[in-house]
C-alpha positions in Angstrom: -17.8 6.8 -9.4 -16.5 5.0 -6.2 -18.5 5.5 -3.0 -17.2 7.8 -0.3 -14.8 6.4 2.4 -13.5 8.1 5.5 -10.1 6.3 5.2 -7.7 7.6 2.5 -5.2 5.9 0.3 -1.6 6.8 1.1 0.5 4.5 -1.1 -0.3 2.5 -4.3 1.5 0.2 -6.7 -0.3 -1.6 -9.5 0.4 -3.1 -12.9 -2.0 -4.0 -15.7 -1.7 -5.2 -19.3 -1.7 -2.3 -21.7 -4.4 -4.1 -23.7 -6.8 -4.0 -20.7 -7.0 -0.2 -20.5 -9.0 2.0 -22.7 -7.2 4.7 -24.7 -9.2 7.3 -22.8 -7.9 6.1 -19.4 -4.4 5.9 -20.8 -4.7 9.5 -21.9 -5.7 10.5 -18.3 -2.6 8.9 -16.9 -0.4 10.5 -19.6 -1.8 13.9 -18.8 -1.1 13.5 -15.1 2.5 12.7 -15.8 3.1 15.2 -18.6 6.2 17.3 -17.8 7.5 14.8 -15.3 11.0 13.4 -14.9 11.9 10.3 -16.9 12.6 7.2 -14.7 13.2 3.5 -15.1 11.7 1.3 -12.4 12.0 -2.5 -12.4 12.2 -2.7 -16.2 9.5 -0.1 -16.7 10.1 3.2 -18.4 8.0 6.2 -17.7 7.6 9.6 -16.0 7.1 10.8 -12.4 5.4 14.0 -11.4 3.8 15.1 -8.2 4.4 11.8 -6.4 2.8 9.8 -9.3 4.7 7.5 -11.6 3.4 5.9 -14.8 5.5 3.7 -17.1 5.4 0.6 -19.2 7.6 -2.3 -20.3 6.0 -2.8 -23.6 3.4 -5.2 -22.2 2.2 -3.9 -18.8 1.6 -0.5 -17.4 2.8 0.4 -13.9 1.1 3.0 -11.7 2.8 4.1 -8.5 1.6 7.0 -6.2 2.2 8.2 -2.7 0.5 10.6 -0.3 -2.6 12.5 -1.5 -1.8 11.5 -5.1 -2.5 7.8 -4.2 -6.0 8.8 -3.0 -6.5 10.6 -6.3 -5.3 7.7 -8.5 -7.0 4.6 -7.0 -10.5 5.6 -8.2 -9.1 5.6 -11.7 -8.1 2.0 -11.5 -10.9 -0.3 -12.6 -11.0 -3.6 -10.6 -12.5 -5.4 -13.6 -9.4 -4.8 -15.8 -8.2 -8.2 -17.0 -4.8 -9.0 -15.5 -4.8 -6.2 -13.0 -2.3 -6.8 -10.2 -2.3 -4.5 -7.1 1.1 -5.1 -5.5 0.5 -2.6 -2.7 -2.3 -0.4 -1.3 -2.0 1.4 2.0 -5.0 3.2 3.5 -4.9 5.4 6.6 -6.9 7.3 9.2 -5.6 10.3 11.1 -7.1 11.0 14.5 -6.6 13.9 16.9 -5.6 12.7 20.4 -4.1 14.4 23.5 -1.0 12.3 23.5 -0.2 10.1 20.4 2.9 8.6 22.0 0.9 7.5 25.1 -1.7 5.8 22.9 1.0 4.0 20.9 2.9 2.9 24.0 -0.2 1.6 25.7 -1.7 -0.2 22.7 -1.7 -4.0 23.2 -1.1 -5.8 19.8 -2.8 -9.1 19.1 -0.6 -12.0 20.2 -1.3 -13.6 16.8 1.0 -11.1 15.1 4.7 -10.2 15.3 4.9 -6.6 16.7 7.6 -4.0 17.1 7.4 -0.8 19.1 9.9 2.0 18.5 10.1 4.8 21.2 12.4 7.8 20.9 14.3 8.7 24.1 14.3 12.3 25.0 12.0 13.5 22.2 8.5 13.0 20.8 7.7 10.3 18.2 6.7 6.7 18.7 5.8 4.0 16.2 4.1 0.6 16.5 4.2 -2.1 13.8 1.9 -5.0 14.0 2.7 -7.8 11.5 6.0 -8.6 9.9 7.6 -6.5 7.2 6.8 -9.2 4.6 3.2 -9.7 5.8 0.4 -9.2 3.2 -1.4 -7.1 5.9 0.6 -4.9 8.3 -0.6 -2.2 10.6 1.5 0.9 11.5 0.6 3.5 14.2 2.8 6.5 14.6 2.8 10.1 15.9 2.2 12.0 12.7 2.7 15.4 14.4 6.2 14.5 15.6 7.1 12.7 12.4 6.1 15.7 10.3 7.6 18.3 12.7 4.2 20.0 13.0 2.7 22.1 15.7 -0.1 20.6 17.9 -3.7 21.3 16.6 -5.9 22.8 19.4 -3.4 21.3 21.8 -3.9 17.8 20.2 -1.6 15.5 18.3 -2.2 13.6 15.1 -2.2 9.8 15.5 -1.8 8.1 12.1 -3.1 4.6 11.8 -2.1 2.9 8.5 -3.1 -0.5 7.1 -0.4 -1.7 4.6 -1.8 -4.3 2.2 0.0 -6.4 -0.4 -0.9 -8.9 -3.2 -4.4 -10.4 -2.7 -5.0 -8.3 0.4 -4.3 -5.2 -1.7 -6.7 -6.5 -4.4 -9.4 -6.9 -1.8 -8.6 -3.5 -0.3 -9.1 -1.8 -3.7 -12.4 -3.7 -4.2 -13.7 -2.5 -0.9 -12.6 1.1 -1.5 -14.5 1.1 -4.7 -17.6 -0.3 -3.0 -17.5 2.3 -0.3 -16.7 -0.4 2.4 -13.1 0.7 2.8 -13.9 1.9 6.4 -15.3 -1.5 7.4 -12.3 -3.2 5.8 -10.0 -0.9 7.7 -11.8 -1.4 11.0 -11.9 -5.2 10.7 -8.2 -5.5 10.5 -7.5 -2.8 13.1 -9.7 -4.7 15.6 -8.0 -8.0 14.8 -4.5 -6.6 15.2 -4.8 -4.2 18.1 -7.0 -3.7 21.2 -10.4 -2.4 22.1 -9.2 1.1 22.9 -7.7 1.7 19.4 -10.8 0.1 17.8 -13.0 2.5 19.9 -10.9 5.5 18.6 -11.5 4.3 15.0 -15.2 3.8 15.7 -15.5 7.4 17.0 -13.8 8.6 13.8 -16.3 6.6 11.7 -19.4 7.8 13.6 -20.7 9.6 10.6 -19.7 6.9 8.1 -22.3 4.7 6.5 -20.1 1.6 7.3 -21.0 -0.5 4.3 -20.4 -4.2 4.9 -17.0 -5.4 4.0 -16.6 -7.4 0.8 -14.6 -10.6 1.3 -13.6 -12.1 -2.0 -11.0 -14.7 -3.1 -9.0 -12.9 -5.8 -7.2 -16.1 -6.8 -4.1 -14.1 -7.2 -1.0 -15.6 -5.5 0.4 -17.6 -8.4 -0.4 -15.0 -11.0 1.2 -12.2 -8.9 4.3 -14.3 -8.4 4.7 -14.7 -12.1 4.3 -11.0 -12.7 6.9 -10.3 -10.0 9.4 -12.8 -11.5 9.0 -11.5 -15.0 9.0 -7.8 -14.3 11.3 -7.6 -11.2 13.5 -10.6 -10.8 14.5 -11.0 -14.5 15.5 -7.4 -15.0 17.5 -7.4 -11.8 19.3 -10.6 -12.9 20.0 -9.0 -16.3 21.7 -6.0 -14.6 23.6 -8.2 -12.1 24.9 -10.5 -14.9 27.0 -7.5 -16.2 28.9 -7.1 -13.0 28.8 -10.7 -11.5 28.2 -13.4 -14.0 29.5 -16.1 -11.7 26.8 -15.4 -9.1 24.0 -15.4 -11.7 25.2 -18.7 -13.1 25.2 -20.2 -9.5 21.7 -18.7 -8.9 20.3 -20.2 -12.1 21.9 -23.5 -11.3 20.0 -23.6 -8.0 16.8 -23.0 -9.9 17.6 -25.8 -12.3 18.2 -28.1 -9.3 14.8 -27.2 -7.9 13.1 -28.1 -11.2 15.0 -31.4 -11.5 
């Protein structure tokens, strides 16, 4: 079983060849989705139940989970599965502070990253994004109490700090979560992307954590993940679009042909 982490998974998307998974593990995923609603997602057909989707396209299995279900599903994913591709894995830490909006508005993001701060006028609820929307590693801080419409807890607000990882960063994130070094992985990027005050808040939350050293590995994924994306996302989208706008699809394919020539 994976070692304990203080941070929790909040969003997960992964695909893996059906031939890489044992029948026993497939049965576990099937049981979790039994009684769910049928859905087609990016060429995959499957079922969604309790914020968990599992489906396949005949060759690969897709797993998608949000919220607490994501934290329940990631330990079931074996990082040694041949052909595993983790498209997205978000991990989060929720901290009680006196004024979440004040912390967010005073946080100084690293100048190395693009940052956007969103502040509501006349009501509670601020958000800070560090890193672009397409970045493989993006940090989000927001007032969870205001976002969820909750009451204050012991006159404190919930500050949610999320690390959103994609592609090879998501692979590394999953490896560290399994190794019990998810806290150190989280802290490393928070300290790089924000300031000392936020890092100190995280350190205080981790004061009882073992803080296992982070595992930094090269997953050698970029080319393989792009192939999976092209085959399982772009091609199905083009097939659907060709029904309503064949001329556009022809022009698009012509541009690809020109690139190859």
